[in-house]
Structure formats: C-alpha cells, structure tokens
N, C-alpha and C positions, 0 to 999 in steps of 0.2 A: 476969209475962209478959215475956219476953225482946222487946226491940226489934229491929228489922231490923238496924240497924249491929252490934249485940252479937253476932247470929248469924252474921255474915260473917268469916271469918278473913282480915283484910287481910294478913297476913304470907304467907299462901298465895297470894293474889292476886298480891302483889309479886313472889313467885318464879315463878309462871306467866307473868306479864308479861315478867320478864327472860329467861325461857327462850325464849319466842315472838320476843322481840327478837333474842336471840343467834342463835337458829335462823334467822331472816329475814337476817340480816346475813351468816351463814355460807352461807347458800344463795346470795345475791347474790354473793359472793366467787368461790365454786366455780363459778357460771355465768359469770362474768367470766374465770377463768383457763382454762375450758374452751373459751371462744368462739373462732371461728376468725379471727384478726385478718388473715389474709390475703386474705379476700373484700373486694372494693370495696364501699363504701357504694351503698345502692340507687339514688342518684342518678346515679351513674356508669355503670349497666348501659345497654345500648342500648335504644331505644325500642320495638323489635320484640320484646322479650323477652314471653313469654306470661304471665309472672308478674304483669304490671302491668295494672290495670283499664283504664287508657286506651289501651295499646297494643293489648289484646285487643279493645277496642271499636272502635279504627281498623280493625283487621284485618277484623272482623266487617261494619264498615261499608262498607268496600271490596269485599267479596264481595257484600253485599247490593246495593249500587249497580250492579256489574256484572250480577248477576241481575236487578235490576229494569229495567236498559235492554234487557236481552234479552227480558224480558216484554213491555215496552211495545211493542218493535218487533214481536213475535208479535201483540200485539193490534191494532197498526195493519195488519198484513198481513190478519189475519182480517176487519177492518172493510172494508179494501179488497176483499177476495174477497166479502164480503157484499153489499157496494154494487154489485159487478159483477154479481152474480148477480140481485138486485133489479132492475137495469138490464136485463138479458137476459129477465127473466121478463116485463116490462111490454113 
C-alpha cells in the first residue's frame, strides 16, 4: 500500500512552483514597465477629484446641506402659514 508521500511527485511540484514564481515575477516586471510613470501619485491630485471617496462625500454633503437648508426654510414657511390659518380660524 503506497503512502501518500510516495504518491506525490515532488520533482513535478518543484517545477510547477518554479514556473508559478517565474510567471509572477515576469508579470510584475511587465506591469512595472508598462505603468504610466508620468501620472502624479494619488496624494498630489486635487481634493475636488471625483475619484476619491472623501472628496465625493464632501461634494454630496455640501449639496445635501444646501438642500436641507431649503427644506428647513420651506417647513418653517409652512408652519407659519398653518399657524396663521389656525389663528384666523379661531
């Protein structure tokens, strides 16, 4: 009855591991050579850029804040109108 270590061809495992390692290093080198070195790093891009979560949240927050102020003003006007109508009804 063969044992598990005897059934595994370790020479083949070493070759497959070496091929994977060489392939990964080759992929990294090609990716590095093809990369655009002229683009500035992400830290140097303006804060208003839509690609960054904080900038987009600031933009949405500013829009929501202005909209919220309009809604609050509208609610106050409606409350005043209802108060005057109640006053006139009495």
